[in-house]
C-alpha positions in Angstrom: 25.7 -82.9 142.3 23.7 -80.5 144.3 21.4 -77.8 143.0 20.4 -74.8 145.2 17.3 -72.6 144.9 16.8 -70.4 141.8 18.7 -67.2 142.1 18.5 -65.5 138.7 17.3 -66.5 135.2 18.3 -64.9 131.9 16.9 -65.4 128.4 19.7 -63.2 126.8 21.8 -65.8 125.1 23.7 -63.8 122.5 25.8 -66.5 120.9 26.6 -70.2 120.8 30.2 -71.1 119.9 31.3 -74.8 120.2 30.6 -75.9 123.8 30.2 -72.3 125.0 27.2 -70.0 125.6 27.6 -66.2 125.7 25.0 -64.7 128.0 24.3 -60.9 128.4 23.9 -60.2 132.1 22.0 -57.0 131.3 24.0 -55.0 133.9 22.6 -57.0 136.8 25.9 -58.6 137.8 26.0 -60.9 140.8 27.3 -63.9 138.8 30.7 -65.3 139.7 33.4 -67.2 137.8 33.1 -71.0 138.2 29.5 -70.7 139.2 27.1 -73.5 138.2 24.1 -72.8 136.0 21.2 -74.7 134.5 20.6 -74.3 130.7 17.0 -75.0 129.7 16.3 -75.7 126.0 13.1 -74.9 124.1 12.0 -78.5 124.6 12.4 -78.3 128.4 15.6 -80.3 128.5 18.0 -79.1 131.3 21.7 -79.2 130.9 24.4 -78.3 133.4 26.9 -75.5 132.7 29.7 -73.6 134.5 30.8 -70.0 134.2 34.3 -69.7 132.7 34.6 -66.0 132.6 32.8 -62.7 133.2 33.9 -60.0 130.8 32.2 -56.7 129.8 28.9 -57.8 131.5 29.0 -61.0 129.5 29.0 -64.5 131.1 30.9 -67.2 129.1 29.4 -70.6 130.0 30.7 -74.0 129.2 27.9 -76.5 128.8 28.8 -80.0 130.0 26.3 -81.9 127.7 27.2 -79.8 124.7 25.4 -77.0 122.9 23.8 -79.0 120.1 20.2 -78.0 119.5 20.3 -74.8 121.5 18.3 -71.8 120.2 19.6 -68.4 121.2 16.1 -67.0 121.3 14.4 -69.6 123.4 17.2 -70.9 125.7 17.2 -69.7 129.3 20.0 -69.8 131.8 19.5 -70.1 135.5 22.5 -69.4 137.8 22.6 -71.6 140.9 24.8 -69.4 143.1 27.5 -72.0 143.9 30.4 -73.8 142.3 30.4 -77.4 141.0 30.3 -79.9 143.8 30.2 -83.7 144.1 28.7 -85.8 146.9 31.4 -88.0 148.4 31.1 -91.2 150.4 33.0 -94.4 151.1 30.2 -96.1 149.2 31.9 -94.9 146.0 34.5 -97.7 146.4 33.6 -100.5 144.0 31.4 -98.2 141.8 31.7 -97.0 138.2 30.8 -93.4 137.3 30.6 -91.2 134.2 33.1 -88.3 133.8 30.6 -86.1 135.6 30.3 -88.4 138.6 27.0 -90.0 137.8 26.7 -93.8 138.5 26.8 -95.8 135.2 27.1 -99.3 136.6 23.4 -99.9 137.1 23.7 -99.4 140.9 21.8 -96.9 143.0 22.8 -93.2 143.4 25.4 -92.5 146.1 24.1 -91.2 149.4 26.5 -88.4 150.0 28.1 -88.0 153.4 29.5 -84.6 152.4 29.5 -82.2 149.4 32.9 -81.1 148.2 33.9 -78.4 145.7 35.7 -80.2 142.8 38.3 -77.4 142.7 39.6 -78.5 146.1 40.9 -76.4 148.9 44.3 -74.7 148.6 46.8 -76.6 150.6 49.2 -74.7 152.8 52.7 -75.6 151.7 53.8 -75.6 155.3 51.3 -78.4 156.0 52.8 -80.7 153.5 54.7 -83.7 154.7 57.7 -84.9 152.6 56.7 -87.9 150.5 58.1 -91.1 152.0 57.3 -94.8 152.2 57.2 -97.4 149.5 54.2 -98.3 147.3 54.6 -101.7 145.7 53.2 -101.9 142.1 54.2 -105.6 141.5 56.0 -104.4 138.3 59.7 -105.1 138.7 61.0 -102.2 136.6 59.1 -99.7 138.6 59.6 -101.2 142.1 63.3 -101.8 141.7 64.5 -98.9 139.5 61.8 -96.3 139.6 60.3 -96.7 143.0 56.9 -95.2 143.6 56.6 -93.2 146.9 53.5 -92.3 148.9 52.6 -88.7 148.1 54.6 -88.6 144.8 53.5 -87.5 141.4 55.1 -90.0 138.9 53.7 -89.7 135.3 53.8 -92.4 132.7 55.0 -91.0 129.3 53.8 -93.1 126.4 52.9 -92.9 122.8 49.9 -93.7 120.5 49.4 -97.4 120.2 51.5 -98.4 123.2 50.0 -100.4 126.1 49.9 -97.6 128.7 46.3 -98.3 129.6 47.1 -102.0 130.3 50.1 -100.9 132.4 47.8 -98.4 134.3 45.2 -101.2 134.9 47.9 -103.6 136.1 49.2 -101.0 138.6 45.7 -100.3 139.8 45.1 -104.0 140.4 48.4 -104.8 142.1 49.4 -101.6 144.0 49.6 -102.0 147.7 51.4 -100.5 150.7 53.5 -102.9 152.8 52.4 -103.1 156.4 49.4 -104.3 158.4 46.2 -102.4 158.9 46.8 -99.9 156.0 43.7 -98.9 154.1 44.5 -98.6 150.4 42.3 -97.4 147.6 42.6 -96.5 143.9 40.8 -93.7 142.1 41.0 -94.4 138.3 39.9 -91.7 135.9 39.9 -92.3 132.1 39.3 -89.4 129.8 38.5 -89.5 126.1 38.7 -93.3 125.8 36.7 -95.5 123.4 33.8 -97.7 124.5 36.1 -100.8 124.0 38.7 -99.3 126.4 36.0 -98.5 128.9 34.7 -102.1 128.8 38.3 -103.3 129.3 38.8 -101.3 132.4 35.5 -102.2 134.0 35.6 -105.9 133.1 39.2 -106.3 134.1 38.6 -104.8 137.5 35.4 -106.8 138.0 37.0 -110.1 136.9 40.0 -109.7 139.2 38.1 -108.4 142.2 40.1 -105.2 142.2 37.0 -103.1 141.7 36.1 -103.5 145.4 38.8 -100.9 146.3 38.6 -98.8 143.1 36.5 -95.7 142.3 36.3 -95.7 138.4 35.4 -92.6 136.4 34.9 -93.1 132.6 34.7 -90.2 130.1 34.2 -91.6 126.6 35.5 -90.1 123.4 32.0 -89.3 122.2 31.1 -87.6 125.5 31.3 -83.8 125.3 34.9 -82.6 125.4 34.0 -80.1 128.1 33.3 -83.1 130.5 37.0 -84.0 130.4 37.8 -80.7 132.1 35.9 -81.7 135.3 36.7 -85.5 135.3 40.2 -85.3 136.8 39.1 -82.7 139.3 36.2 -84.9 140.5 38.6 -87.8 140.8 41.1 -85.7 142.9 38.2 -84.5 145.1 37.1 -88.1 145.9 40.8 -89.0 146.5 41.1 -86.0 149.0 38.1 -87.2 150.9 39.3 -90.8 151.2 42.8 -89.8 152.1 42.4 -86.9 154.4 39.1 -87.6 156.0 39.0 -91.5 155.9 42.8 -92.0 156.2 43.2 -94.1 153.1 46.4 -94.3 151.1 45.0 -93.4 147.7 46.6 -94.0 144.3 45.1 -91.7 141.6 45.6 -92.9 138.0 44.6 -90.4 135.3 44.6 -91.4 131.7 44.9 -89.7 129.3 46.0 -86.2 130.3 46.7 -85.5 126.6 42.9 -85.8 126.0 42.3 -83.4 128.9 44.8 -80.8 127.5 43.3 -81.1 124.0 39.8 -80.4 125.5 41.4 -77.3 127.2 42.7 -76.2 123.8 39.3 -76.7 122.2 37.7 -74.4 124.8 40.4 -71.9 124.5 39.8 -71.7 120.7 36.1 -71.3 121.3 36.9 -68.4 123.6 39.2 -66.9 121.0 42.1 -66.9 123.4 45.6 -66.1 122.1 47.2 -69.5 121.7 50.5 -70.6 123.1 52.8 -73.4 122.0 51.1 -75.7 119.4 47.8 -74.0 120.0 47.5 -74.9 123.6 46.5 -72.1 126.0 49.2 -70.1 127.6 48.0 -71.1 131.1 48.4 -74.9 130.4 51.3 -75.1 132.9 49.3 -73.5 135.8 46.1 -75.5 134.8 48.0 -78.8 134.9 49.5 -77.9 138.3 46.0 -77.5 139.8 45.6 -81.2 139.1 49.1 -82.5 139.9 49.6 -80.5 143.1 46.6 -82.1 144.7 48.8 -85.2 145.4 50.8 -85.4 148.6 50.7 -86.0 152.4 49.8 -83.5 155.1 50.8 -83.2 158.7 48.2 -84.7 161.1 46.7 -87.1 158.6 47.8 -90.7 158.2 46.3 -90.8 154.6 48.1 -89.9 151.4 47.5 -89.2 147.7 49.9 -90.6 145.1 49.4 -89.7 141.4 50.3 -91.6 138.2 49.1 -89.3 135.4 49.3 -91.1 132.0 49.9 -89.0 128.9 50.5 -89.9 125.3 53.2 -87.8 123.5 52.1 -86.9 119.9 54.7 -88.4 117.5 56.6 -89.7 120.6 57.9 -86.1 121.1 59.2 -85.5 124.6 59.4 -81.8 123.8 55.7 -81.6 123.2 54.1 -79.0 125.6 52.1 -81.6 127.6 55.0 -83.9 128.7 57.4 -81.0 128.8 55.3 -79.0 131.2 54.4 -82.1 133.2 58.1 -82.8 133.7 58.5 -79.5 135.5 55.7 -80.1 138.0 56.1 -83.8 138.8 58.9 -85.8 140.4 60.2 -87.9 137.6 58.7 -90.0 134.7 58.2 -93.6 133.6 59.0 -93.9 129.9 57.0 -96.5 127.8 59.4 -97.5 125.0 58.2 -98.2 121.5 61.3 -100.3 120.6 60.7 -102.6 123.6 57.1 -102.9 122.6 58.1 -103.9 119.1 60.1 -106.7 120.6 57.0 -108.1 122.3 58.2 -107.1 125.8 55.5 -106.2 128.3 55.4 -103.9 130.1 57.8 -102.0 127.7 59.2 -99.7 130.4 62.6 -98.4 129.5 64.4 -97.5 132.8 67.2 -95.5 131.1 65.2 -92.3 130.2 63.0 -92.9 133.2 63.5 -91.4 136.7 61.9 -91.4 140.2 63.4 -88.4 142.0 62.0 -89.4 145.4 63.1 -93.1 145.1 65.9 -92.9 147.7 63.4 -91.7 150.3 61.4 -94.9 150.2 64.0 -97.7 149.9 66.6 -99.4 152.0 66.6 -101.1 155.4 63.2 -100.9 157.2 61.4 -99.9 153.9 62.3 -102.4 151.2 65.7 -104.1 151.8 69.1 -102.8 152.6 70.7 -103.8 149.3 68.0 -102.1 147.2 69.8 -98.9 146.3 73.1 -100.5 145.4 71.5 -103.3 143.4 69.3 -100.8 141.5 72.4 -98.7 140.6 74.3 -101.8 139.4 71.4 -103.1 137.3 70.9 -99.7 135.7 74.6 -99.3 134.9 75.0 -102.9 133.5 71.9 -102.4 131.3 73.1 -99.0 130.1 76.4 -100.5 129.1 74.8 -103.4 127.4 72.6 -101.1 125.3 75.6 -99.0 124.3 77.4 -102.2 123.2 74.4 -103.3 121.2 74.6 -100.1 119.2 78.3 -100.6 118.7 77.8 -104.2 117.5 75.4 -102.8 114.8 78.4 -100.9 113.4 81.5 -103.1 114.0 80.1 -106.5 114.6 80.1 -108.7 117.7 83.6 -110.2 116.8 85.3 -107.0 117.9 84.0 -107.2 121.5 86.0 -108.5 124.4 84.7 -111.4 126.4 83.6 -109.1 129.2 81.8 -106.9 126.7 79.9 -109.9 125.5 78.8 -110.6 129.1 77.2 -107.1 129.2 75.6 -107.7 125.9 74.1 -110.9 127.1 73.0 -109.2 130.4 71.1 -106.6 128.4 69.2 -109.3 126.6 68.4 -111.3 129.7 67.4 -108.1 131.6 64.8 -107.3 129.0 63.5 -110.8 128.6 63.4 -111.8 132.3 63.4 -108.6 134.4 61.4 -106.1 132.3 59.3 -108.7 130.8 56.5 -110.1 133.0 52.9 -111.1 132.6 50.1 -108.6 132.6 48.7 -110.4 135.7 52.0 -111.3 137.3 52.4 -109.6 140.6 56.0 -109.7 141.9 56.8 -108.7 145.4 59.7 -106.4 145.9 61.7 -109.3 147.4 61.1 -111.5 144.3 62.2 -108.6 142.2 65.4 -107.9 144.1 66.3 -111.6 144.1 65.7 -111.7 140.4 68.1 -108.8 139.9 70.8 -110.7 141.9 70.2 -113.8 139.8 70.7 -111.8 136.6 74.0 -110.5 137.9 75.4 -114.0 138.3 76.3 -113.7 134.6 79.4 -111.9 135.8 81.9 -114.5 137.1 83.9 -112.1 139.3 81.3 -110.2 141.3 83.7 -108.4 143.6 85.6 -106.9 140.6 82.8 -106.5 138.1 79.9 -105.4 140.4 81.6 -102.1 141.2 78.4 -100.3 142.5 77.6 -102.8 145.2 79.3 -102.9 148.5 81.1 -106.2 149.2 79.1 -106.8 152.4 75.9 -107.0 150.2 77.6 -109.3 147.7 78.6 -111.5 150.6 75.1 -111.6 151.9 72.8 -111.5 148.9 74.7 -112.9 145.9 73.1 -116.3 145.1 76.5 -118.0 145.4 76.8 -116.8 149.0 73.2 -117.1 150.3 72.4 -118.6 153.6 69.3 -120.9 153.1 68.3 -120.3 156.8 68.1 -116.5 156.4 64.9 -114.6 155.7 65.7 -112.4 152.8 62.2 -111.0 152.7 62.6 -109.2 155.9 62.8 -105.4 155.3 64.7 -105.0 158.5 67.3 -107.6 157.6 
């Protein structure tokens, strides 16, 4: 991060509150919101800060390294005259950084090609291109039923103790765009994680070779909470550079947005702001949108930014402000289910409460395969009916079911154990996934009558009983 020449220095720190400094500007003015400053302690240590607000000739500053040990009488604050920037370069691919963008992998500092403001540049809505084109994650439940689209924002809703980080790492390792000559990169930002989780991400990406195309940012739980405010913005800034200047298709994975929101709440409390729902600031919606809305595609650029924000719902509560507000901004959600996790199923993604609103824009002939939409609808309907019958059996017993009902019950079990369940390093192509879906549907002996959501022409062509061994079923144009 760049530091300009000295502009103005103050020794008028009036108060320290949590991660905040309150500096009297003595009527001089000339300091702007979001401006960067250097805070020098009595021992000569220099820390970085950012102006949050100017009110009544008082500058409220958030200190990234924390305010521990600061003396109000001896601390000086020097305002830099610019906002927080980060140096960006293609050399960042394959590197590991702190939450503030400093290399922590033992490698050299990045030689920046450009300096970019981490707040990003406002994007003209008229310049946005509608999200289209399929991204393959290698996870059957997502690819077949909750298809990820280039330029989409598709959050992962999870709960404490569930393997959302493992799912995020698997997506980061396996995600790819279909087609030749496409540059693909992943920007992975973890906020408020433990040292053990940080080692897992770094070692997993290194061991599998995925780190070569990943830019990894790690903000640990014992790092200053204020650092979590800048980590996702730094990640999005790097993604914008790779996508719109280097023409990469970039997947941004942010975990855990709940840690980010809690850091925002901590700062709001230190500023004595009037709290909103559950103590979070009233501007939480607009603040989250400044992160989520940096995803997308723009006219004139072949690159794209796709986001998978991961957030944990306290007490698995979907009405909690963070998932609730996220749902209004993003285009669907992937729901990590505790009941499936208890059964030992990985990844425990429940497609029933999940949704990808842009799915139909990225599937079908020429994109995935012509039978994708109909097959997806049939799998969803059959699994939903099987789950309903499972609840009924708990009340009246399986003996009361008809023979066809028992088929749906068996289908639900097989769907969970063979389709949803897959290894943490098992990378299934979309064609393998679709073929597996057809194989599961063979449990129904009369497909033309029982598979009501699939056109007969697809049953004739793709049902395992009717397959032509000479036909290439992995051709998206078939």
